C-alpha positions in Angstrom: -182.6 -132.8 -20.3 -185.6 -130.9 -18.9 -188.5 -132.9 -17.5 -191.8 -132.2 -19.3 -193.4 -131.1 -16.0 -190.8 -128.6 -15.2 -191.4 -124.9 -15.8 -188.3 -123.0 -17.0 -188.4 -119.3 -17.7 -187.2 -118.3 -21.2 -185.1 -115.7 -19.5 -183.2 -118.3 -17.5 -179.8 -119.2 -18.9 -178.8 -122.9 -18.8 -175.4 -124.2 -19.6 -174.5 -127.4 -21.5 -175.7 -130.8 -20.2 -178.0 -129.3 -17.5 -180.7 -131.6 -16.1 -183.9 -130.2 -14.7 -186.1 -132.7 -12.8 -189.8 -133.1 -12.5 -192.0 -130.3 -11.3 -189.1 -127.8 -10.9 -189.7 -124.1 -11.3 -186.9 -122.0 -12.7 -187.6 -118.3 -12.6 -186.2 -115.3 -14.5 -182.7 -114.2 -13.8 -181.3 -117.7 -13.1 -178.0 -118.8 -14.6 -177.0 -122.4 -14.2 -173.6 -123.5 -15.3 -172.6 -126.6 -17.3 -173.1 -130.2 -16.1 -175.5 -129.3 -13.3 -178.4 -131.4 -12.0 -181.5 -129.9 -10.4 -183.6 -132.6 -9.0 -187.4 -132.8 -8.6 -189.6 -130.1 -7.0 -186.8 -127.5 -6.7 -187.5 -123.7 -7.1 -184.7 -121.5 -8.2 -184.7 -117.7 -8.4 -187.5 -116.8 -6.0 -188.0 -113.0 -6.3 -187.4 -110.7 -3.3 -187.4 -106.9 -3.0 -184.3 -107.3 -0.8 -181.9 -108.2 -3.6 -181.2 -107.4 -7.2 -179.3 -109.5 -9.7 -179.5 -113.1 -10.8 -179.1 -116.4 -9.0 -175.8 -117.9 -10.3 -175.2 -121.6 -9.9 -171.7 -122.7 -10.8 -170.8 -125.6 -13.1 -170.9 -129.2 -11.9 -173.4 -128.6 -9.2 -176.1 -130.9 -7.7 -179.2 -129.4 -6.0 -181.3 -132.2 -4.6 -185.1 -132.4 -4.5 -187.4 -129.9 -2.8 -184.7 -127.2 -2.4 -185.5 -123.5 -2.7 -183.0 -120.8 -3.8 -183.8 -117.1 -3.9 -182.3 -114.8 -6.5 -179.4 -112.5 -5.9 -176.8 -115.1 -4.7 -173.7 -116.5 -6.3 -172.4 -120.0 -5.9 -169.1 -121.3 -7.2 -168.6 -124.6 -9.1 -169.3 -127.9 -7.4 -172.2 -126.8 -5.1 -173.8 -129.9 -3.5 -177.0 -129.8 -1.4 -179.1 -132.3 0.5 -182.9 -132.3 0.3 -185.2 -129.5 1.3 -182.6 -126.8 1.6 -183.6 -123.2 1.8 -181.2 -120.5 0.6 -182.1 -116.8 0.8 -180.7 -113.8 -1.1 -177.3 -112.1 -1.2 -175.0 -115.0 -0.4 -171.6 -115.0 -2.0 -170.2 -118.5 -1.8 -167.0 -120.1 -3.2 -166.5 -123.4 -4.9 -167.2 -126.8 -3.5 -169.8 -125.8 -0.9 -171.8 -128.6 0.6 -175.2 -127.8 2.3 -176.8 -130.6 4.2 -180.5 -131.7 4.2 -183.0 -129.2 5.8 -180.3 -126.5 6.3 -181.4 -122.9 6.2 -179.2 -120.1 5.0 -180.8 -116.8 5.7 -178.8 -114.8 3.2 -176.6 -111.7 3.3 -173.6 -113.9 4.1 -170.1 -114.6 2.9 -169.0 -118.3 2.5 -165.5 -119.4 1.4 -164.3 -122.3 -0.6 -164.6 -126.0 0.4 -167.1 -125.3 3.3 -169.0 -128.2 4.7 -172.4 -127.6 6.3 -174.1 -130.7 7.6 -177.9 -131.3 8.0 -180.2 -128.9 9.9 -177.7 -126.1 10.0 -179.0 -122.5 10.4 -176.8 -119.7 9.1 -178.0 -116.3 10.1 -177.6 -113.1 8.1 -174.3 -111.3 8.1 -172.4 -114.5 8.9 -168.8 -114.8 7.5 -167.5 -118.3 7.0 -163.9 -118.7 5.7 -162.4 -121.6 3.6 -162.4 -125.2 4.8 -164.8 -124.7 7.7 -166.8 -127.6 9.1 -170.2 -127.0 10.6 -171.9 -130.1 12.0 -175.7 -130.9 12.4 -178.0 -128.6 14.3 -175.5 -125.8 14.7 -177.0 -122.2 14.7 -175.1 -119.0 13.8 -177.1 -116.2 15.4 -177.0 -112.5 14.6 -179.3 -110.4 16.9 -177.5 -109.3 20.0 -180.7 -108.2 21.8 -183.7 -109.9 20.1 -186.0 -108.7 18.8 -184.3 -105.8 17.1 -183.1 -104.4 13.8 -179.5 -104.9 14.7 -177.7 -107.6 12.8 -174.2 -108.7 13.7 -173.2 -112.1 12.4 -170.4 -114.4 13.7 -167.1 -115.0 11.9 -165.8 -118.5 11.5 -162.2 -118.5 10.4 -160.5 -121.1 8.1 -160.2 -124.7 9.1 -162.4 -124.3 12.2 -164.9 -127.0 13.2 -168.2 -126.3 15.1 -169.5 -129.6 16.6 -173.2 -130.6 16.7 -175.9 -128.6 18.4 -173.7 -125.6 19.2 -174.8 -122.0 19.1 -172.5 -119.2 18.0 -173.8 -115.9 19.4 -173.8 -112.6 17.5 -170.4 -111.0 16.6 -168.4 -113.9 18.0 -165.2 -114.8 16.1 -164.1 -118.4 16.1 -160.4 -118.5 15.3 -158.5 -120.4 12.6 -158.3 -124.1 13.3 -160.4 -123.9 16.5 -162.8 -126.6 17.7 -166.1 -125.8 19.4 -167.3 -128.9 21.3 -170.8 -130.3 21.0 -173.7 -128.6 22.7 -171.7 -125.4 23.3 -173.0 -121.8 23.6 -170.3 -119.6 22.4 -170.6 -116.0 23.7 -166.9 -114.9 23.5 -164.3 -115.0 20.8 -162.4 -118.3 20.4 -158.7 -118.1 20.0 -157.1 -119.9 17.0 -156.2 -123.6 17.5 -158.0 -123.9 20.8 -160.8 -126.1 22.0 -163.8 -124.6 23.8 -166.9 -126.3 25.1 -169.8 -125.9 27.5 -172.6 -123.4 28.3 -171.2 -120.8 28.3 -168.3 -122.2 26.3 -164.9 -122.1 28.1 -161.3 -122.8 27.1 -160.5 -126.5 27.4 -157.1 -127.0 25.8 -155.1 -126.4 22.7 -156.2 -128.5 19.7 -152.7 -129.9 19.4 -153.3 -131.8 22.6 -156.1 -133.9 21.2 -155.1 -137.4 19.9 -156.8 -139.5 17.3 -158.9 -142.3 18.7 -157.7 -144.8 16.2 -154.9 -146.3 18.2 -152.1 -144.3 16.5 -151.9 -141.7 19.3 -151.2 -139.1 16.5 -152.5 -135.5 16.9 -156.0 -135.1 15.7 -155.4 -131.4 14.7 -154.7 -129.9 12.3 -157.2 -132.3 10.8 -155.7 -131.7 7.3 -152.9 -134.1 8.3 -155.2 -137.1 8.1 -158.6 -136.2 6.6 -158.6 -135.7 2.9 -161.8 -137.2 1.6 -163.5 -135.1 -1.0 -160.8 -132.5 -1.4 -158.9 -131.8 -4.7 -155.6 -133.5 -5.1 -153.7 -130.2 -5.4 -155.1 -129.1 -2.0 -154.2 -132.4 -0.3 -150.7 -132.2 -1.8 -150.1 -128.8 -0.1 -151.4 -130.1 3.2 -149.1 -133.1 3.0 -146.2 -130.7 2.4 -147.1 -128.9 5.6 -148.6 -125.9 3.8 -151.8 -124.2 4.6 -154.1 -123.7 1.7 -155.1 -120.1 2.2 -155.3 -119.2 -1.5 -157.7 -121.1 -3.7 
């Protein structure tokens, strides 16, 4: 299951049924769980003096071609990436994380379960992203309050929040649970839970409960867990349909 052109360190630990594609480079201190696929031209376990410890990739993961992962990070089962993803050191991520093509995770970050990062997303260091967060294309989470400096204060995105495309979340900002940040927004202040903000600078627009689905039903669009279930485990969806939050995974 290892392509002849791939180079895999004898110190790397591969689980059962692992596939390693053409021209991959798997360094020391890499542990890959069962039933994972690493596609062509990936490099896993890049060394850095900033982190110790192995790179851990959970079972049933798919890392698409030309992606680079540094050592010192931990990813739960079911990781999925697009192509040409860069992931730096010291990331602690839960299960079922999706990272879109050309996204850049700068490391030193906490990411929860079932998080969705679309293409071309930049996650700055010290970011905290809770469970079931959606971050859409070209979003940037910043961390330097007065650049350039050695101060690093990442944003916090709470559970079920959605950050729409081309938005910028400034250092130290907290986006509350279930909130929606509209497209092309620059968010410099905390966002209250279950509210909509938009603009530059972002301002309060309305409560998320006031937004209706544009499918002719006139049903509330939020919480989105009432109507959007694609890709989530059946046990999670069952709790949502019973009106329960899924805070514990």
